[in-house]
C-alpha positions in Angstrom: -80.5 -146.9 11.0 -80.5 -145.7 7.4 -83.8 -146.2 5.6 -82.1 -148.4 3.0 -80.8 -150.7 5.7 -84.3 -150.9 7.3 -85.9 -151.9 4.1 -83.2 -154.4 3.3 -83.1 -155.8 6.8 -86.9 -156.2 6.8 -86.8 -158.6 3.8 -88.2 -162.0 4.8 -85.6 -164.7 5.4 -82.7 -162.2 5.9 -80.4 -164.2 8.3 -78.4 -161.6 10.2 -78.2 -157.9 10.8 -75.9 -156.1 8.3 -74.3 -154.3 11.2 -73.3 -157.7 12.7 -71.7 -158.6 9.4 -69.7 -155.4 9.4 -68.7 -155.5 13.0 -68.0 -159.2 13.3 -67.3 -160.5 9.8 -65.7 -163.7 11.2 -69.1 -164.6 12.7 -71.0 -164.8 9.4 -70.7 -166.9 6.4 -68.7 -165.9 3.3 -71.9 -165.7 1.3 -73.5 -163.3 3.8 -70.3 -161.1 3.8 -70.4 -161.0 0.0 -74.1 -160.0 0.0 -73.5 -157.3 2.6 -70.5 -155.9 0.7 -72.5 -155.8 -2.5 -75.3 -153.9 -0.8 -72.7 -151.4 0.6 -71.4 -150.7 -2.9 -74.9 -150.4 -4.3 -76.1 -148.0 -1.6 -72.9 -146.1 -1.1 -73.2 -146.7 2.6 -70.5 -145.5 5.0 -70.8 -146.8 8.6 -71.1 -144.2 11.3 -67.8 -145.1 13.2 -68.5 -142.5 15.9 -71.7 -144.1 16.8 -70.1 -147.5 16.7 -67.3 -146.5 18.9 -69.7 -145.1 21.5 -71.5 -148.4 21.6 -68.4 -150.6 21.7 -66.2 -148.2 23.5 -63.5 -149.0 20.9 -62.6 -146.6 18.0 -60.2 -149.0 16.3 -57.9 -146.0 15.9 -54.3 -145.7 17.2 -52.8 -142.2 17.4 -49.0 -141.7 16.8 -47.0 -138.5 17.3 -43.7 -138.0 15.6 -41.5 -134.8 15.4 -41.7 -134.7 11.6 -42.4 -136.8 8.6 -39.7 -135.1 6.5 -37.3 -137.4 8.2 -37.3 -140.7 6.3 -36.6 -142.7 9.5 -39.8 -141.5 11.1 -41.8 -141.9 7.8 -40.5 -145.5 7.5 -41.5 -146.3 11.1 -45.0 -145.0 10.6 -45.4 -146.9 7.3 -44.5 -150.1 9.1 -46.8 -149.2 12.0 -49.8 -148.5 9.7 -49.2 -151.7 7.8 -49.2 -153.8 11.0 -52.2 -152.0 12.5 -54.2 -152.3 9.3 -53.7 -156.1 9.2 -55.3 -156.2 12.7 -58.3 -154.0 11.7 -57.0 -150.7 13.1 -56.4 -147.3 11.5 -53.4 -145.0 12.2 -54.0 -141.3 13.0 -50.8 -139.2 12.7 -49.7 -136.0 14.3 -46.4 -133.9 14.0 -45.1 -132.2 17.1 -42.4 -130.3 15.2 -40.1 -131.0 18.2 -42.1 -128.8 20.5 -43.4 -130.5 23.8 -46.4 -128.1 23.9 -47.5 -129.2 20.5 -47.1 -132.8 21.5 -49.3 -132.1 24.5 -52.0 -130.5 22.4 -52.0 -133.5 20.0 -52.2 -135.9 22.9 -55.4 -134.1 24.1 -56.8 -134.1 20.6 -56.2 -137.8 20.2 -57.7 -138.5 23.6 -60.8 -136.5 22.5 -61.0 -138.7 19.5 -61.2 -141.7 21.8 -58.1 -143.5 20.3 -57.5 -147.0 21.6 -53.8 -146.4 22.1 -51.0 -143.9 21.6 -47.5 -144.1 20.2 -45.2 -141.2 21.3 -41.7 -140.4 20.0 -39.1 -140.3 22.8 -39.4 -140.6 26.5 -39.3 -136.9 27.5 -42.7 -135.3 27.7 -44.5 -132.6 29.7 -45.3 -133.9 33.2 -49.0 -133.2 32.5 -48.9 -135.6 29.5 -47.3 -138.4 31.6 -49.7 -138.0 34.5 -52.8 -137.8 32.3 -52.0 -140.9 30.2 -51.2 -142.9 33.4 -54.4 -141.7 35.0 -56.5 -142.7 31.9 -54.6 -146.0 31.7 -54.5 -145.5 27.9 -52.2 -148.0 26.3 -49.1 -145.9 25.4 -45.9 -147.0 23.6 -42.8 -144.7 23.7 -40.4 -145.3 20.8 -37.0 -144.0 19.7 -35.4 -144.1 23.1 -35.2 -146.1 26.3 -36.1 -145.4 29.9 -36.5 -147.3 33.2 -39.7 -145.3 33.9 -42.0 -145.4 30.8 -45.5 -144.1 30.8 -46.7 -147.6 30.0 -44.5 -149.4 27.4 -41.3 -148.5 25.7 -39.7 -150.0 22.5 -36.5 -148.4 21.3 -32.8 -148.1 21.8 -30.4 -146.1 24.0 -29.4 -142.8 22.3 -26.6 -142.4 24.8 -25.5 -145.9 23.9 -25.4 -145.0 20.3 -23.0 -142.1 21.0 -20.8 -144.4 23.0 -20.8 -147.0 20.2 -19.8 -144.3 17.7 -16.9 -143.3 20.0 -15.7 -146.9 20.3 -15.9 -147.4 16.5 -13.8 -144.3 15.8 -11.3 -144.8 18.6 -10.7 -148.4 17.5 -9.6 -147.0 14.1 -7.1 -144.5 15.6 -9.1 -141.3 15.3 -8.5 -138.8 18.1 -10.1 -135.6 16.8 -13.8 -136.2 16.8 -16.5 -133.7 15.8 -20.2 -134.0 16.1 -23.0 -132.8 13.8 -26.6 -133.2 15.1 -29.9 -131.6 15.7 -30.5 -129.4 18.8 -33.1 -131.8 20.3 -33.2 -134.1 23.3 -32.3 -137.5 21.5 -29.5 -136.0 19.5 -28.1 -134.3 22.7 -28.2 -137.7 24.4 -26.0 -139.1 21.6 -23.6 -136.2 22.0 -23.5 -136.9 25.7 -22.6 -140.6 25.1 -19.9 -139.6 22.6 -18.4 -137.2 25.0 -18.5 -139.5 28.0 -16.8 -142.3 26.2 -14.1 -140.0 24.7 -13.4 -138.6 28.2 -12.6 -142.1 29.5 -9.6 -141.9 27.0 -8.7 -138.4 28.0 -10.2 -136.9 24.9 -12.9 -134.3 24.1 -15.3 -133.6 21.2 -13.2 -131.1 19.3 -16.2 -129.4 17.6 -19.9 -129.8 17.9 -22.3 -128.3 15.4 -26.0 -128.3 16.4 -28.7 -127.4 13.9 -32.3 -126.6 14.5 -34.6 -129.5 13.8 -35.9 -130.9 11.5 -32.4 -131.4 10.2 -31.6 -132.3 6.6 -28.6 -133.6 4.6 -27.9 -130.0 3.6 -27.7 -129.1 7.3 -25.1 -131.9 7.7 -23.0 -130.5 4.8 -23.1 -127.0 6.3 -22.2 -128.4 9.7 -19.3 -130.3 8.2 -18.1 -127.1 6.5 -18.3 -125.3 9.9 -16.2 -128.0 11.6 -13.7 -127.8 8.7 -13.5 -124.1 9.2 -13.0 -124.4 12.9 -10.0 -126.7 12.3 -8.6 -124.1 10.0 -9.0 -121.4 12.6 -7.4 -123.7 15.2 -4.4 -124.2 12.9 -4.2 -120.5 12.4 -4.1 -119.9 16.2 -1.4 -122.5 16.6 0.7 -120.9 13.9 0.4 -117.5 15.5 1.5 -118.9 18.8 4.5 -120.7 17.4 5.6 -118.0 15.0 4.3 -114.6 16.2 4.6 -111.8 13.6 4.6 -114.2 10.6 1.0 -113.8 9.8 -1.8 -116.3 10.0 -2.9 -117.2 6.5 -3.5 -121.0 6.5 -4.9 -123.1 3.8 -5.8 -126.6 4.9 -6.1 -129.5 2.4 -9.5 -131.1 2.1 -9.7 -133.5 5.1 -10.2 -137.2 4.9 -13.0 -137.8 7.3 -14.3 -141.0 8.7 -18.1 -140.8 9.3 -20.2 -142.8 11.7 -23.8 -142.6 12.8 -26.9 -144.7 13.5 -30.0 -145.6 11.6 -33.6 -145.5 12.7 -33.2 -148.8 14.5 -30.2 -147.8 16.5 -27.7 -149.7 14.3 -24.2 -148.2 13.8 -23.6 -147.1 10.3 -20.4 -146.1 8.5 -20.7 -143.3 6.0 -21.0 -144.3 2.3 -20.2 -140.8 1.2 -16.6 -140.5 2.6 -13.4 -141.9 1.3 -12.3 -145.3 2.4 -11.5 -145.2 6.1 -7.8 -144.7 6.7 -5.7 -143.1 9.4 -5.0 -139.4 8.8 -2.0 -137.4 10.1 -4.5 -135.6 12.4 -6.7 -138.6 13.0 -9.8 -136.6 12.3 -13.3 -138.1 12.4 -16.9 -137.0 12.4 -19.8 -138.3 14.3 -23.2 -137.5 12.7 -26.4 -137.9 14.6 
């Protein structure tokens, strides 16, 4: 116990331990809480949370691992998580896996070493050692941003494959038949691509072009992917022209395409692109799915 606390606590008539006022503020009177807070400010006292967590076996810290904070969806989710935890007296400790399972596993070990009270993990695909360790420790764990029938502990999210299927339904209902895909080369994005493909195949269609970028992806990556898909359409038209009119050359200039965009937000809700022209049927019924 710091000397200042010993001296203060030894004063005659002091009603409660200052540590009780800090640990269980709801059990002391408002006047006592105010007196303790004034002493904290005067002495510059900072509680030893490590010692407190050893005694109570509770750290009041929740660890969360996201692939990246450069993605606004992840940043918004962590902001909401921190706000809710803070209101309940918990602190949020963040880690970035950078889409690497091994980095996630290392962060899990670091958080366990810090004696966090719970973990929040992004996605439902982890190294087997992570799953078995968390289950063995019975550490409360919530997986987000996907769904599974076999969670480590709890899961709160949405079906990424279902998003791909919903995007396909949306575009097919508007008459589009040539569907491209732009997304990150990571497990959740690939599930969306799988859903898109499976739903198109029920109508005898395929994803005409798929551009995968290395995560973390950006708006600029999406623009480059769209240019690649546009270039692929030009090359396809060139091959068709050569097949139909051999010997006449293959120089093709395609007009800027009208593209209908669809994707999903961080809550799994289907979104139409605000940046494309008003959706209307095109001669080639082209469309893009962005994930």
